[in-house]
Biopython code that builds the backbone (N, CA, C, O; Angstrom):
import numpy as np
from Bio.PDB.StructureBuilder import StructureBuilder

atoms = [
    (1, "MET", "N", (-50.381, 73.818, 81.390)),
    (1, "MET", "CA", (-49.927, 73.653, 80.021)),
    (1, "MET", "C", (-48.792, 74.632, 79.712)),
    (1, "MET", "O", (-47.793, 74.248, 79.104)),
    (2, "ARG", "N", (-48.942, 75.898, 80.130)),
    (2, "ARG", "CA", (-47.905, 76.881, 79.835)),
    (2, "ARG", "C", (-46.581, 76.448, 80.475)),
    (2, "ARG", "O", (-45.515, 76.626, 79.885)),
    (3, "GLY", "N", (-46.655, 75.877, 81.687)),
    (3, "GLY", "CA", (-45.448, 75.408, 82.357)),
    (3, "GLY", "C", (-44.732, 74.330, 81.557)),
    (3, "GLY", "O", (-43.502, 74.303, 81.508)),
    (4, "GLU", "N", (-45.489, 73.453, 80.938)),
    (4, "GLU", "CA", (-44.894, 72.390, 80.122)),
    (4, "GLU", "C", (-44.188, 72.973, 78.900)),
    (4, "GLU", "O", (-43.122, 72.502, 78.505)),
    (5, "ILE", "N", (-44.787, 73.991, 78.312)),
    (5, "ILE", "CA", (-44.183, 74.638, 77.147)),
    (5, "ILE", "C", (-42.876, 75.308, 77.542)),
    (5, "ILE", "O", (-41.878, 75.213, 76.828)),
    (6, "VAL", "N", (-42.890, 75.990, 78.690)),
    (6, "VAL", "CA", (-41.679, 76.654, 79.173)),
    (6, "VAL", "C", (-40.593, 75.626, 79.457)),
    (6, "VAL", "O", (-39.439, 75.822, 79.077)),
    (7, "LYS", "N", (-40.954, 74.530, 80.121)),
    (7, "LYS", "CA", (-39.972, 73.479, 80.422)),
    (7, "LYS", "C", (-39.380, 72.908, 79.135)),
    (7, "LYS", "O", (-38.172, 72.682, 79.052)),
    (8, "ALA", "N", (-40.215, 72.678, 78.147)),
    (8, "ALA", "CA", (-39.735, 72.145, 76.870)),
    (8, "ALA", "C", (-38.781, 73.132, 76.203)),
    (8, "ALA", "O", (-37.760, 72.733, 75.644)),
    (9, "GLY", "N", (-39.117, 74.417, 76.264)),
    (9, "GLY", "CA", (-38.246, 75.443, 75.682)),
    (9, "GLY", "C", (-36.913, 75.519, 76.394)),
    (9, "GLY", "O", (-35.871, 75.637, 75.750)),
    (10, "LEU", "N", (-36.931, 75.454, 77.719)),
    (10, "LEU", "CA", (-35.677, 75.471, 78.483)),
    (10, "LEU", "C", (-34.817, 74.250, 78.163)),
    (10, "LEU", "O", (-33.597, 74.353, 78.043)),
    (11, "GLN", "N", (-35.470, 73.095, 78.026)),
    (11, "GLN", "CA", (-34.717, 71.884, 77.686)),
    (11, "GLN", "C", (-34.077, 72.022, 76.317)),
    (11, "GLN", "O", (-32.938, 71.602, 76.113)),
    (12, "GLU", "N", (-34.806, 72.608, 75.378)),
    (12, "GLU", "CA", (-34.256, 72.818, 74.036)),
    (12, "GLU", "C", (-33.037, 73.733, 74.103)),
    (12, "GLU", "O", (-32.034, 73.490, 73.431)),
    (13, "CYS", "N", (-33.126, 74.795, 74.921)),
    (13, "CYS", "CA", (-31.979, 75.700, 75.077)),
    (13, "CYS", "C", (-30.779, 74.964, 75.656)),
    (13, "CYS", "O", (-29.658, 75.120, 75.171)),
    (14, "GLU", "N", (-31.010, 74.159, 76.693)),
    (14, "GLU", "CA", (-29.918, 73.399, 77.301)),
    (14, "GLU", "C", (-29.306, 72.425, 76.299)),
    (14, "GLU", "O", (-28.084, 72.296, 76.223)),
    (15, "ASP", "N", (-30.142, 71.747, 75.538)),
    (15, "ASP", "CA", (-29.644, 70.810, 74.531)),
    (15, "ASP", "C", (-28.812, 71.542, 73.476)),
    (15, "ASP", "O", (-27.795, 71.027, 73.012)),
    (16, "ALA", "N", (-29.248, 72.732, 73.107)),
    (16, "ALA", "CA", (-28.536, 73.513, 72.088)),
    (16, "ALA", "C", (-27.167, 73.935, 72.600)),
    (16, "ALA", "O", (-26.197, 73.947, 71.842)),
    (17, "VAL", "N", (-27.082, 74.281, 73.881)),
    (17, "VAL", "CA", (-25.789, 74.663, 74.454)),
    (17, "VAL", "C", (-24.818, 73.490, 74.376)),
    (17, "VAL", "O", (-23.646, 73.665, 74.044)),
    (18, "VAL", "N", (-25.307, 72.310, 74.681)),
    (18, "VAL", "CA", (-24.465, 71.112, 74.614)),
    (18, "VAL", "C", (-23.979, 70.884, 73.185)),
    (18, "VAL", "O", (-22.840, 70.469, 72.971)),
    (19, "LYS", "N", (-24.839, 71.154, 72.214)),
    (19, "LYS", "CA", (-24.498, 70.940, 70.807)),
    (19, "LYS", "C", (-23.796, 72.149, 70.189)),
    (19, "LYS", "O", (-23.425, 72.117, 69.015)),
    (20, "SER", "N", (-23.614, 73.210, 70.968)),
    (20, "SER", "CA", (-22.942, 74.447, 70.513)),
    (20, "SER", "C", (-23.635, 75.092, 69.313)),
    (20, "SER", "O", (-22.979, 75.590, 68.398)),
    (21, "LYS", "N", (-24.954, 75.076, 69.329)),
    (21, "LYS", "CA", (-25.691, 75.788, 68.285)),
    (21, "LYS", "C", (-26.918, 76.434, 68.934)),
    (21, "LYS", "O", (-27.480, 75.874, 69.875)),
    (22, "PRO", "N", (-27.341, 77.599, 68.447)),
    (22, "PRO", "CA", (-28.469, 78.288, 69.071)),
    (22, "PRO", "C", (-29.789, 77.551, 68.878)),
    (22, "PRO", "O", (-30.036, 76.968, 67.822)),
    (23, "CYS", "N", (-30.633, 77.582, 69.904)),
    (23, "CYS", "CA", (-31.951, 76.946, 69.818)),
    (23, "CYS", "C", (-32.924, 77.857, 69.066)),
    (23, "CYS", "O", (-32.588, 78.993, 68.733)),
    (24, "ARG", "N", (-34.113, 77.359, 68.806)),
    (24, "ARG", "CA", (-35.127, 78.151, 68.081)),
    (24, "ARG", "C", (-35.449, 79.437, 68.814)),
    (24, "ARG", "O", (-35.561, 80.495, 68.195)),
    (25, "PHE", "N", (-35.601, 79.355, 70.148)),
    (25, "PHE", "CA", (-35.915, 80.553, 70.916)),
    (25, "PHE", "C", (-34.818, 81.592, 70.764)),
    (25, "PHE", "O", (-35.104, 82.767, 70.533)),
    (26, "CYS", "N", (-33.570, 81.174, 70.890)),
    (26, "CYS", "CA", (-32.451, 82.118, 70.802)),
    (26, "CYS", "C", (-32.390, 82.768, 69.421)),
    (26, "CYS", "O", (-32.145, 83.969, 69.305)),
    (27, "ARG", "N", (-32.612, 81.975, 68.383)),
    (27, "ARG", "CA", (-32.612, 82.536, 67.029)),
    (27, "ARG", "C", (-33.763, 83.524, 66.867)),
    (27, "ARG", "O", (-33.588, 84.594, 66.284)),
    (28, "ALA", "N", (-34.944, 83.164, 67.384)),
    (28, "ALA", "CA", (-36.101, 84.057, 67.278)),
    (28, "ALA", "C", (-35.868, 85.344, 68.062)),
    (28, "ALA", "O", (-36.215, 86.430, 67.597)),
    (29, "PHE", "N", (-35.278, 85.221, 69.256)),
    (29, "PHE", "CA", (-35.045, 86.419, 70.054)),
    (29, "PHE", "C", (-34.009, 87.321, 69.405)),
    (29, "PHE", "O", (-34.110, 88.543, 69.516)),
    (30, "LYS", "N", (-33.022, 86.758, 68.735)),
    (30, "LYS", "CA", (-32.048, 87.573, 67.998)),
    (30, "LYS", "C", (-32.749, 88.378, 66.906)),
    (30, "LYS", "O", (-32.399, 89.534, 66.666)),
    (31, "ARG", "N", (-33.746, 87.767, 66.240)),
    (31, "ARG", "CA", (-34.518, 88.493, 65.229)),
    (31, "ARG", "C", (-35.308, 89.628, 65.869)),
    (31, "ARG", "O", (-35.399, 90.721, 65.310)),
    (32, "VAL", "N", (-35.881, 89.363, 67.049)),
    (32, "VAL", "CA", (-36.618, 90.417, 67.763)),
    (32, "VAL", "C", (-35.677, 91.560, 68.128)),
    (32, "VAL", "O", (-36.011, 92.729, 67.934)),
    (33, "GLN", "N", (-34.494, 91.221, 68.659)),
    (33, "GLN", "CA", (-33.526, 92.273, 68.993)),
    (33, "GLN", "C", (-33.195, 93.116, 67.767)),
    (33, "GLN", "O", (-33.125, 94.342, 67.848)),
    (34, "ARG", "N", (-32.994, 92.458, 66.647)),
    (34, "ARG", "CA", (-32.618, 93.157, 65.418)),
    (34, "ARG", "C", (-33.769, 93.980, 64.853)),
    (34, "ARG", "O", (-33.582, 95.147, 64.508)),
    (35, "ASN", "N", (-34.961, 93.385, 64.755)),
    (35, "ASN", "CA", (-36.072, 94.023, 64.054)),
    (35, "ASN", "C", (-36.929, 94.943, 64.930)),
    (35, "ASN", "O", (-37.352, 96.008, 64.480)),
    (36, "VAL", "N", (-37.181, 94.545, 66.154)),
    (36, "VAL", "CA", (-38.049, 95.338, 67.025)),
    (36, "VAL", "C", (-37.241, 96.364, 67.806)),
    (36, "VAL", "O", (-37.628, 97.528, 67.910)),
    (37, "PHE", "N", (-36.119, 95.923, 68.350)),
    (37, "PHE", "CA", (-35.316, 96.805, 69.196)),
    (37, "PHE", "C", (-34.139, 97.429, 68.449)),
    (37, "PHE", "O", (-33.231, 97.988, 69.063)),
    (38, "LYS", "N", (-34.161, 97.330, 67.137)),
    (38, "LYS", "CA", (-33.160, 97.989, 66.269)),
    (38, "LYS", "C", (-31.721, 97.657, 66.677)),
    (38, "LYS", "O", (-30.850, 98.526, 66.693)),
    (39, "GLY", "N", (-31.494, 96.388, 67.003)),
    (39, "GLY", "CA", (-30.140, 95.937, 67.306)),
    (39, "GLY", "C", (-29.673, 96.207, 68.719)),
    (39, "GLY", "O", (-28.506, 95.969, 69.033)),
    (40, "ASP", "N", (-30.550, 96.697, 69.582)),
    (40, "ASP", "CA", (-30.186, 96.997, 70.968)),
    (40, "ASP", "C", (-29.914, 95.698, 71.719)),
    (40, "ASP", "O", (-30.842, 94.946, 72.018)),
    (41, "LYS", "N", (-28.655, 95.435, 72.023)),
    (41, "LYS", "CA", (-28.263, 94.192, 72.700)),
    (41, "LYS", "C", (-28.660, 94.181, 74.171)),
    (41, "LYS", "O", (-28.592, 93.136, 74.819)),
    (42, "THR", "N", (-29.077, 95.336, 74.713)),
    (42, "THR", "CA", (-29.494, 95.362, 76.114)),
    (42, "THR", "C", (-30.949, 94.940, 76.283)),
    (42, "THR", "O", (-31.404, 94.728, 77.408)),
    (43, "ALA", "N", (-31.685, 94.817, 75.179)),
    (43, "ALA", "CA", (-33.079, 94.373, 75.249)),
    (43, "ALA", "C", (-33.105, 92.899, 75.652)),
    (43, "ALA", "O", (-32.419, 92.069, 75.055)),
    (44, "VAL", "N", (-33.889, 92.592, 76.653)),
    (44, "VAL", "CA", (-34.008, 91.220, 77.145)),
    (44, "VAL", "C", (-35.467, 90.782, 77.044)),
    (44, "VAL", "O", (-36.340, 91.579, 76.703)),
    (45, "LEU", "N", (-35.722, 89.509, 77.344)),
    (45, "LEU", "CA", (-37.076, 88.973, 77.225)),
    (45, "LEU", "C", (-38.069, 89.780, 78.054)),
    (45, "LEU", "O", (-39.192, 90.015, 77.607)),
    (46, "HIS", "N", (-37.679, 90.208, 79.247)),
    (46, "HIS", "CA", (-38.594, 90.967, 80.091)),
    (46, "HIS", "C", (-38.977, 92.293, 79.413)),
    (46, "HIS", "O", (-40.095, 92.778, 79.586)),
    (47, "THR", "N", (-38.060, 92.869, 78.653)),
    (47, "THR", "CA", (-38.360, 94.091, 77.901)),
    (47, "THR", "C", (-39.496, 93.825, 76.922)),
    (47, "THR", "O", (-40.364, 94.677, 76.729)),
    (48, "CYS", "N", (-39.496, 92.655, 76.307)),
    (48, "CYS", "CA", (-40.558, 92.293, 75.362)),
    (48, "CYS", "C", (-41.906, 92.213, 76.063)),
    (48, "CYS", "O", (-42.918, 92.649, 75.515)),
    (49, "ARG", "N", (-41.925, 91.658, 77.271)),
    (49, "ARG", "CA", (-43.179, 91.556, 78.029)),
    (49, "ARG", "C", (-43.743, 92.947, 78.311)),
    (49, "ARG", "O", (-44.941, 93.186, 78.159)),
    (50, "HIS", "N", (-42.862, 93.859, 78.725)),
    (50, "HIS", "CA", (-43.320, 95.213, 79.027)),
    (50, "HIS", "C", (-43.806, 95.921, 77.763)),
    (50, "HIS", "O", (-44.811, 96.631, 77.788)),
    (51, "MET", "N", (-43.094, 95.723, 76.673)),
    (51, "MET", "CA", (-43.512, 96.355, 75.421)),
    (51, "MET", "C", (-44.857, 95.795, 74.969)),
    (51, "MET", "O", (-45.723, 96.545, 74.518)),
    (52, "ALA", "N", (-45.033, 94.485, 75.088)),
    (52, "ALA", "CA", (-46.307, 93.868, 74.711)),
    (52, "ALA", "C", (-47.442, 94.425, 75.564)),
    (52, "ALA", "O", (-48.509, 94.753, 75.045)),
    (53, "ALA", "N", (-47.215, 94.531, 76.870)),
    (53, "ALA", "CA", (-48.245, 95.056, 77.761)),
    (53, "ALA", "C", (-48.585, 96.504, 77.399)),
    (53, "ALA", "O", (-49.754, 96.889, 77.377)),
    (54, "LYS", "N", (-47.560, 97.292, 77.120)),
    (54, "LYS", "CA", (-47.772, 98.698, 76.763)),
    (54, "LYS", "C", (-48.581, 98.814, 75.472)),
    (54, "LYS", "O", (-49.523, 99.603, 75.399)),
    (55, "LEU", "N", (-48.218, 98.036, 74.460)),
    (55, "LEU", "CA", (-48.933, 98.094, 73.187)),
    (55, "LEU", "C", (-50.375, 97.617, 73.321)),
    (55, "LEU", "O", (-51.290, 98.204, 72.742)),
    (56, "LEU", "N", (-50.569, 96.541, 74.097)),
    (56, "LEU", "CA", (-51.926, 96.036, 74.297)),
    (56, "LEU", "C", (-52.794, 97.054, 75.030)),
    (56, "LEU", "O", (-53.973, 97.214, 74.713)),
    (57, "THR", "N", (-52.211, 97.737, 76.007)),
    (57, "THR", "CA", (-52.965, 98.726, 76.783)),
    (57, "THR", "C", (-53.236, 99.988, 75.970)),
    (57, "THR", "O", (-54.383, 100.414, 75.832)),
    (58, "ASN", "N", (-52.186, 100.571, 75.442)),
    (58, "ASN", "CA", (-52.310, 101.884, 74.803)),
    (58, "ASN", "C", (-52.872, 101.829, 73.388)),
    (58, "ASN", "O", (-53.720, 102.644, 73.026)),
    (59, "ASP", "N", (-52.414, 100.886, 72.599)),
    (59, "ASP", "CA", (-52.810, 100.855, 71.193)),
    (59, "ASP", "C", (-54.060, 100.011, 70.940)),
    (59, "ASP", "O", (-54.918, 100.385, 70.140)),
    (60, "ALA", "N", (-54.157, 98.870, 71.630)),
    (60, "ALA", "CA", (-55.272, 97.963, 71.368)),
    (60, "ALA", "C", (-56.402, 98.100, 72.388)),
    (60, "ALA", "O", (-57.454, 97.479, 72.236)),
    (61, "MET", "N", (-56.186, 98.920, 73.439)),
    (61, "MET", "CA", (-57.209, 99.174, 74.466)),
    (61, "MET", "C", (-57.702, 97.881, 75.132)),
    (61, "MET", "O", (-58.884, 97.755, 75.453)),
    (62, "VAL", "N", (-56.793, 96.930, 75.335)),
    (62, "VAL", "CA", (-57.137, 95.667, 75.996)),
    (62, "VAL", "C", (-57.198, 95.923, 77.497)),
    (62, "VAL", "O", (-56.392, 96.684, 78.033)),
    (63, "LYS", "N", (-58.144, 95.294, 78.170)),
    (63, "LYS", "CA", (-58.310, 95.480, 79.609)),
    (63, "LYS", "C", (-57.108, 94.891, 80.362)),
    (63, "LYS", "O", (-56.543, 93.870, 79.968)),
    (64, "THR", "N", (-56.742, 95.560, 81.444)),
    (64, "THR", "CA", (-55.571, 95.185, 82.231)),
    (64, "THR", "C", (-55.644, 93.744, 82.726)),
    (64, "THR", "O", (-54.641, 93.032, 82.696)),
    (65, "LYS", "N", (-56.805, 93.310, 83.175)),
    (65, "LYS", "CA", (-56.970, 91.939, 83.676)),
    (65, "LYS", "C", (-56.621, 90.919, 82.592)),
    (65, "LYS", "O", (-55.934, 89.935, 82.866)),
    (66, "LEU", "N", (-57.085, 91.145, 81.380)),
    (66, "LEU", "CA", (-56.796, 90.225, 80.275)),
    (66, "LEU", "C", (-55.301, 90.233, 79.950)),
    (66, "LEU", "O", (-54.720, 89.181, 79.685)),
    (67, "ILE", "N", (-54.691, 91.389, 79.969)),
    (67, "ILE", "CA", (-53.252, 91.472, 79.705)),
    (67, "ILE", "C", (-52.484, 90.679, 80.754)),
    (67, "ILE", "O", (-51.546, 89.954, 80.424)),
    (68, "GLY", "N", (-52.882, 90.815, 82.018)),
    (68, "GLY", "CA", (-52.247, 90.042, 83.088)),
    (68, "GLY", "C", (-52.390, 88.552, 82.859)),
    (68, "GLY", "O", (-51.438, 87.800, 83.063)),
    (69, "ASP", "N", (-53.559, 88.119, 82.438)),
    (69, "ASP", "CA", (-53.769, 86.700, 82.148)),
    (69, "ASP", "C", (-52.914, 86.232, 80.979)),
    (69, "ASP", "O", (-52.332, 85.148, 81.021)),
    (70, "LEU", "N", (-52.842, 87.052, 79.939)),
    (70, "LEU", "CA", (-52.056, 86.693, 78.757)),
    (70, "LEU", "C", (-50.559, 86.592, 79.062)),
    (70, "LEU", "O", (-49.868, 85.710, 78.553)),
    (71, "LEU", "N", (-50.074, 87.507, 79.898)),
    (71, "LEU", "CA", (-48.649, 87.559, 80.176)),
    (71, "LEU", "C", (-48.249, 86.789, 81.424)),
    (71, "LEU", "O", (-47.080, 86.780, 81.810)),
    (72, "GLY", "N", (-49.210, 86.152, 82.043)),
    (72, "GLY", "CA", (-48.884, 85.278, 83.164)),
    (72, "GLY", "C", (-48.742, 85.952, 84.512)),
    (72, "GLY", "O", (-47.939, 85.513, 85.336)),
    (73, "HIS", "N", (-49.494, 86.999, 84.757)),
    (73, "HIS", "CA", (-49.454, 87.644, 86.074)),
    (73, "HIS", "C", (-50.758, 87.410, 86.791)),
    (73, "HIS", "O", (-50.933, 87.870, 87.920)),
]
sb = StructureBuilder()
sb.init_structure("model")
sb.init_model(0)
sb.init_chain("A")
sb.init_seg("    ")
for serial, (resi, resn, name, xyz) in enumerate(atoms, 1):
    if name == "N":
        sb.init_residue(resn, " ", resi, " ")
    sb.init_atom(name, np.array(xyz, "f"), 0.0, 1.0, " ", f" {name:<3s}", serial, name[0])
structure = sb.get_structure()
């Protein structure tokens, strides 16, 4: 199921490029860059995964195995 969601998201991005307008993911990620990473343009999606894992481990005390399952490892 997760693979289908990813494929659908990638297709939406490709369609948006053809139409010369940002897709939902790109708009959402721009908000994350602005609000979470304080405008840091070097922050990428993988940075979000690491930050999520760090917060889940350190702040929420979630077990490592569950974090791996949630983040797809």
